[in-house]
KOLMAR-251861 format. One record per residue: x, y, z of N, C-alpha, C, O in turn. Coordinates in pm, whole numbers, padded with zeros to 5 digits, always signed. Example, Ala and Ser with C-alpha at 12.3 -4.5 7.8 and 13.67 -1.06 7.14 Angstrom:
BEGIN
+01319-00569+00780+01230-00450+00780+01320-00330+00780+01424-00332+00846 +01285-00225+00708+01367-00106+00714+01290+00003+00787+01341+00114+00804 
This chain:
BEGIN
+00086-00116+00000+00000+00000+00000+00091+00122+00000+00185+00131+00079 +00061+00215-00088+00134+00342-00090+00073+00434+00013-00049+00439+00030 +00158+00506+00081+00112+00600+00182+00202+00723+00180+00319+00716+00143 +00146+00835+00220+00227+00956+00239+00300+00942+00372+00266+00856+00454 +00399+01025+00392+00473+01020+00517+00383+01047+00637+00409+00997+00746 +00275+01125+00617+00184+01153+00728+00064+01057+00731-00036+01085+00797 +00074+00944+00660-00020+00835+00679-00148+00835+00598-00246+00773+00637 -00149+00904+00484-00267+00904+00398-00241+00820+00273-00132+00822+00218 -00344+00747+00230-00332+00664+00111-00390+00732-00013-00370+00685-00125 -00459+00839+00007-00514+00921-00102-00546+01058-00047-00561+01076+00074 -00557+01154-00136-00596+01288-00095-00743+01292-00057-00810+01190-00063 -00794+01410-00018-00932+01423+00028-01036+01381-00076-01145+01337-00041 -01003+01394-00204-01094+01355-00312-01047+01228-00383-01084+01203-00498 -00967+01149-00313-00917+01024-00371-00795+01041-00459-00755+00945-00525 -00735+01158-00462-00619+01183-00547-00503+01091-00510-00473+01071-00392 -00439+01038-00612-00321+00953-00591-00207+00995-00684-00114+00917-00708 -00214+01116-00736-00113+01164-00830+00022+01192-00764+00119+01220-00834 +00029+01185-00636+00152+01207-00560+00232+01078-00543+00348+01082-00500 +00172+00964-00576+00238+00834-00558+00347+00817-00663+00324+00837-00783 +00466+00781-00616+00579+00756-00706+00585+00607-00735+00599+00525-00644 +00576+00574-00863+00592+00436-00906+00680+00437-01030+00644+00495-01133 +00795+00374-01019+00886+00366-01133+00927+00220-01152+00879+00132-01080 +01014+00194-01247+01053+00055-01276+01115-00013-01155+01090-00132-01131 +01194+00060-01079+01258+00002-00960+01152-00045-00859+01163-00155-00804 +01050+00036-00836+00944+00001-00742+00856-00110-00800+00818-00202-00729 +00823-00101-00930+00744-00206-00995+00812-00342-00980+00747-00441-00946 +00943-00347-01006+01016-00474-00995+01013-00528-00853+00991-00647-00831 +01036-00440-00757+01037-00481-00616+00899-00532-00574+00887-00638-00513 +00795-00456-00606+00659-00494-00569+00616-00621-00643+00546-00705-00588 +00658-00633-00768+00624-00751-00847+00677-00879-00787+00612-00983-00795 +00794-00873-00728+00850-00993-00662+00760-01039-00549+00743-01159-00529 +00703-00947-00474+00612-00983-00366+00478-01030-00421+00423-01130-00375 +00427-00958-00518+00298-00994-00578+00302-01137-00632+00205-01211-00618 +00412-01175-00693+00424-01310-00751+00419-01421-00647+00401-01538-00683 +00434-01387-00521+00426-01488-00414+00282-01513-00371+00255-01596-00285 +00188-01440-00433+00048-01454-00395-00033-01512-00511+00003-01498-00628 -00142-01576-00475-00230-01630-00577-00373-01579-00564-00464-01626-00632 -00391-01481-00475-00522-01419-00456-00505-01270-00435-00424-01227-00353 -00581-01192-00510-00584-01047-00492-00714-01010-00422-00822-01054-00463 -00704-00931-00318-00821-00889-00240-00842-00739-00265-00750-00659-00248 -00964-00703-00305-00993-00566-00346-01124-00517-00287-01213-00596-00254 -01135-00387-00273-01263-00324-00253-01324-00303-00392-01254-00319-00492 -01449-00269-00399-01517-00254-00527-01451-00150-00617-01429-00176-00735 -01420-00033-00562-01365+00076-00643-01230+00035-00704-01208+00052-00824 -01142-00019-00622-01011-00060-00672-01025-00174-00772-00957-00176-00875 -01113-00269-00743-01134-00380-00836-01180-00330-00973-01130-00374-01076 -01275-00238-00974-01325-00187-01101-01217-00113-01178-01210-00120-01300 -01130-00040-01105-01017+00025-01171-00922-00079-01231-00879-00067-01345 -00891-00181-01153-00801-00287-01199-00861-00361-01318-00793-00386-01417 -00987-00395-01306-01055-00474-01410-01066-00396-01541-01072-00456-01649 -01068-00264-01533-01078-00184-01655-00945-00177-01731-00943-00135-01846 -00836-00218-01667-00705-00205-01732-00629-00337-01746-00585-00372-01855 -00613-00410-01636-00518-00521-01634-00551-00643-01719-00458-00706-01770 -00676-00680-01740-00700-00800-01821-00640-00793-01962-00599-00895-02017 -00635-00673-02021-00585-00660-02158-00458-00575-02168-00413-00545-02278 -00401-00537-02057-00283-00448-02058-00167-00508-02138-00095-00435-02207 -00148-00638-02130-00036-00702-02200-00057-00704-02351+00040-00719-02426 -00180-00689-02396-00212-00698-02539-00193-00567-02613-00197-00564-02736 -00173-00460-02541-00162-00329-02605-00025-00316-02675+00075-00369-02626 -00021-00247-02789+00105-00237-02865+00218-00170-02787+00335-00201-02808 +00184-00078-02697+00287-00008-02618+00303-00065-02477+00350+00005-02387 +00264-00190-02457+00271-00252-02323+00414-00255-02273+00507-00293-02344 +00430-00213-02148+00562-00217-02085+00588-00356-02027+00497-00439-02021 +00710-00379-01986+00745-00504-01920+00653-00525-01799+00604-00636-01776 +00630-00419-01723+00544-00429-01605+00401-00461-01645+00336-00543-01581 +00350-00396-01750+00214-00424-01797+00198-00573-01830+00099-00635-01792 +00294-00627-01900+00288-00768-01941+00293-00859-01819+00213-00952-01808 +00386-00833-01729+00401-00919-01610+00278-00912-01520+00227-01015-01477 +00232-00791-01491+00120-00779-01397-00011-00827-01461-00095-00885-01393 -00028-00802-01589-00147-00850-01658-00153-01003-01656-00259-01062-01635 -00039-01066-01679-00032-01212-01676-00068-01263-01537-00146-01357-01523 -00013-01201-01433-00044-01240-01295-00193-01218-01268-00261-01307-01218 -00244-01101-01302-00382-01064-01274-00480-01163-01338-00580-01201-01277 -00452-01204-01459-00543-01293-01530-00543-01436-01478-00639-01509-01501 -00438-01477-01408-00435-01616-01361-00475-01633-01214-00509-01744-01173 -00473-01527-01134-00500-01542-00991-00649-01527-00960-00726-01476-01040 -00686-01574-00841-00821-01554-00791-00833-01411-00740-00739-01355-00683 -00949-01354-00763-00976-01219-00714-01096-01226-00620-01196-01292-00649 -01084-01158-00507-01192-01151-00410-01225-01003-00392-01136-00921-00368 -01352-00971-00406-01396-00832-00397-01493-00819-00280-01591-00892-00272 -01463-00725-00190-01554-00695-00080-01644-00581-00127-01597-00470-00152 -01773-00609-00138-01867-00508-00184-02009-00543-00144-02051-00658-00157 -02080-00445-00095-02222-00464-00064-02310-00433-00184-02426-00473-00188 -02255-00363-00284-02336-00322-00398-02308-00401-00526-02395-00410-00613 -02192-00456-00537-02157-00528-00659-02217-00667-00657-02210-00737-00556 -02276-00705-00766-02338-00837-00776-02247-00929-00856-02176-00884-00947 -02248-01056-00822-02168-01154-00893-02218-01162-01037-02330-01208-01063 -02135-01119-01129-02174-01117-01270-02101-01227-01347-02070-01210-01465 -02074-01337-01279-02004-01448-01342-01868-01405-01395-01830-01441-01507 -01795-01328-01316-01664-01280-01356-01562-01391-01338-01566-01463-01239 -01471-01407-01432-01373-01515-01423-01281-01500-01300-01231-01391-01272 -01262-01609-01231-01171-01614-01114-01203-01509-01009-01113-01463-00939 -01329-01469-00998-01365-01361-00907-01480-01403-00815-01582-01456-00859 -01460-01377-00686-01562-01404-00585-01600-01272-00519-01512-01193-00484 -01728-01248-00504-01777-01127-00438-01820-01166-00296-01897-01260-00278 -01771-01092-00197-01814-01113-00060-01890-00988-00017-01834-00878-00015 -02017-01006+00018-02102-00894+00058-02138-00896+00206-02159-00792+00267 -02146-01016+00263-02190-01031+00401-02090-01117+00478-02011-01190+00419 -02096-01107+00610-02008-01186+00697-01863-01179+00650-01793-01280+00642 -01819-01058+00621-01687-01036+00561-01576-01101+00641-01494-01174+00585 -01571-01077+00770-01461-01129+00851-01460-01282+00854-01354-01343+00844 -01578-01344+00867-01585-01490+00864-01539-01545+00730-01468-01645+00724 -01580-01480+00623-01543-01525+00489-01392-01510+00465-01331-01596+00401 -01334-01403+00516-01189-01384+00502-01114-01487+00586-01011-01539+00542 -01164-01517+00705-01102-01623+00787-01102-01756+00711-01001-01826+00710 -01213-01789+00648-01221-01913+00569-01122-01909+00454-01053-02008+00426 -01114-01797+00388-01023-01781+00275-00878-01801+00319-00800-01865+00249 -00843-01747+00435-00707-01760+00486-00672-01905+00521-00555-01942+00521 -00772-01987+00549-00749-02127+00585-00733-02218+00463-00686-02331+00476 -00770-02169+00346-00763-02250+00225-00618-02271+00182-00529-02193+00216 -00598-02379+00107-00467-02407+00047-00432-02294-00049-00520-02231-00107 -00305-02269-00063-00262-02169-00160-00150-02084-00107-00095-02109+00001 -00118-01985-00184-00010-01893-00149-00067-01781-00064-00164-01800+00009 -00006-01666-00074-00049-01551+00004-00165-01477-00062-00188-01489-00183 -00235-01400+00019-00341-01312-00027-00285-01170-00018-00230-01131+00085 -00297-01094-00124-00244-00958-00123-00359-00859-00143-00446-00879-00228 -00357-00752-00063-00456-00645-00077-00393-00537-00163-00284-00489-00132 -00461-00499-00270-00413-00391-00355-00491-00265-00324-00612-00260-00341 -00419-00162-00277-00488-00037-00247-00601-00064-00151-00581-00115-00041 -00720-00030-00193-00841-00065-00120-00838-00029+00029-00844-00118+00113 -00828+00101+00061-00827+00137+00202-00951+00091+00278-00942+00062+00397 -01065+00083+00212-01185+00036+00281-01171-00109+00327-01221-00145+00433 -01102-00190+00248-01076-00329+00287-00984-00332+00409-01008-00406+00505 -00880-00252+00404-00786-00245+00517-00860-00199+00642-00840-00254+00750 -00945-00097+00629-01020-00044+00743-01118-00147+00800-01147-00145+00919 -01167-00237+00715-01258-00343+00761-01182-00455+00831-01226-00504+00935 -01068-00495+00776-00995-00612+00828-00902-00580+00945-00877-00666+01030 -00851-00459+00950-00754-00423+01055-00811-00438+01196-00743-00496+01281 -00931-00388+01227-00982-00402+01364-01007-00547+01405-01012-00580+01523 -01024-00634+01305-01048-00776+01332-00918-00856+01335-00920-00978+01348 -00805-00786+01323-00672-00848+01329-00653-00953+01219-00592-01057+01242 -00705-00924+01099-00699-01019+00989-00590-00989+00887-00581-01055+00783 -00507-00890+00915-00395-00859+00826-00267-00907+00895-00236-00865+01006 -00194-00994+00828-00075-01054+00886+00052-00974+00857+00142-00969+00941 +00060-00913+00741+00179-00838+00699+00136-00705+00641+00029-00692+00580 +00220-00606+00660+00199-00474+00602+00320-00442+00515+00434-00441+00563 +00296-00415+00388+00398-00369+00295+00363-00224+00264+00273-00197+00185 +00434-00132+00326+00402+00011+00313+00508+00080+00228+00626+00080+00263 +00465+00138+00118+00553+00217+00034+00533+00363+00074+00438+00428+00031 +00624+00412+00157+00612+00547+00213+00671+00647+00114+00791+00645+00085 +00584+00734+00061+00625+00833-00037+00669+00961+00033+00610+00999+00135 +00771+01028-00020+00824+01148+00046+00737+01271+00019+00777+01364-00052 +00618+01268+00079+00526+01380+00064+00437+01387+00189+00404+01285+00248 +00401+01507+00226+00305+01529+00334+00177+01583+00271+00179+01687+00205 +00066+01513+00292-00060+01557+00232-00142+01646+00325-00216+01733+00278 -00130+01625+00455-00205+01707+00550-00348+01663+00572-00404+01686+00679 -00407+01601+00473-00545+01552+00484-00569+01449+00375-00494+01441+00278 -00674+01371+00392-00708+01271+00292-00765+01145+00356-00819+01149+00466 -00752+01034+00284-00799+00906+00334-00686+00842+00413-00580+00814+00357 -00706+00820+00544-00598+00767+00626-00574+00619+00601-00666+00545+00566 -00450+00578+00619-00418+00435+00612-00474+00364+00733-00540+00261+00720 -00448+00417+00850-00489+00351+00974-00614+00418+01028-00617+00539+01054 -00719+00336+01046-00848+00387+01091-00920+00272+01160-00904+00156+01121 -00998+00302+01262-01078+00200+01331-00994+00089+01394-01035-00027+01396 -00879+00124+01445-00796+00023+01510-00855-00004+01647-00860+00086+01732 -00899-00128+01669-00970-00162+01792-00876-00175+01911-00912-00138+02023 -00757-00226+01887-00663-00249+01996-00521-00236+01942-00498-00237+01821 -00430-00225+02033-00290-00216+01993-00250-00341+01915-00282-00453+01954 -00181-00321+01806-00130-00430+01724+00020-00416+01718+00072-00317+01666 +00090-00515+01769+00236-00509+01768+00287-00566+01637+00240-00669+01588 +00386-00496+01582+00444-00534+01455+00595-00547+01469+00657-00485+01555 +00651-00629+01382+00797-00646+01378+00844-00607+01238+00791-00656+01138 +00944-00520+01232+01000-00482+01103+01079-00601+01048+01175-00647+01111 +01039-00649+00931+01105-00762+00867+01214-00712+00773+01324-00768+00768 +01181-00607+00699+01276-00556+00601+01238-00414+00563+01120-00377+00565 +01337-00336+00530+01312-00204+00473+01399-00190+00348+01508-00247+00339 +01348-00116+00254+01421-00094+00130+01396+00048+00084+01281+00092+00074 +01503+00120+00055+01485+00256+00005+01517+00257-00144+01606+00186-00192 +01443+00339-00217+01456+00349-00361+01517+00484-00397+01513+00578-00318 +01571+00492-00517+01636+00616-00559+01537+00732-00567+01578+00848-00559 +01409+00704-00581+01305+00808-00587+01279+00873-00451+01213+00976-00444 +01329+00813-00344+01301+00862-00209+01191+00783-00139+01168+00803-00020 +01123+00694-00211+01023+00607-00150+01095+00502-00067+01202+00454-00104 +01036+00467+00047+01090+00362+00133+00981+00257+00151+00867+00290+00184 +01016+00131+00129+00922+00022+00155+00954-00038+00290+01067-00079+00317 +00854-00043+00376+00866-00103+00507+00778-00228+00512+00657-00221+00489 +00839-00342+00541+00764-00467+00552+00757-00504+00698+00859-00534+00761 +00636-00502+00753+00611-00539+00892+00526-00665+00895+00439-00685+00810 +00551-00749+00994+00461-00861+01017+00403-00850+01156+00466-00796+01248 +00283-00900+01170+00214-00897+01298+00285-00995+01392+00321-01106+01353 +00304-00953+01516+00368-01039+01616+00260-01121+01684+00290-01201+01772 
């Protein structure tokens, strides 16, 4: 998840034009993404992803990242948390509308690799108080927004984390990988 130094994942109107993503960050994030076989999204993020990634590799000007992420996106399971979206027989996609925490617990018990949350602050805000997030990969961008959509919200109790790894990029972005203790 990209975040500003002061803890916002988007500006007050959902702006994300301040996020730095370059080839160095794409390669680093791609290595982690490839360890997962399920993408977990909120409705808004899923619809943004679905409008681009299924065919991104087919475009004449597709970048290396477009090809790699499109290939990953098309083969993995996608889970969307939404009360308004209806299951439209989407390939490799499951919609969870009710009993979200129970359904995520079941999903975590299934065979497979890791589950990765892409963006989707509403998903993070739903799962964090229930202690259902095991690892945090935070790409801290060198910017202060002052206001916007916060990364951390509705935290029910103290959650202790252990820094597993940090990586700084030439752009000034720092990736912090924490795991829940």
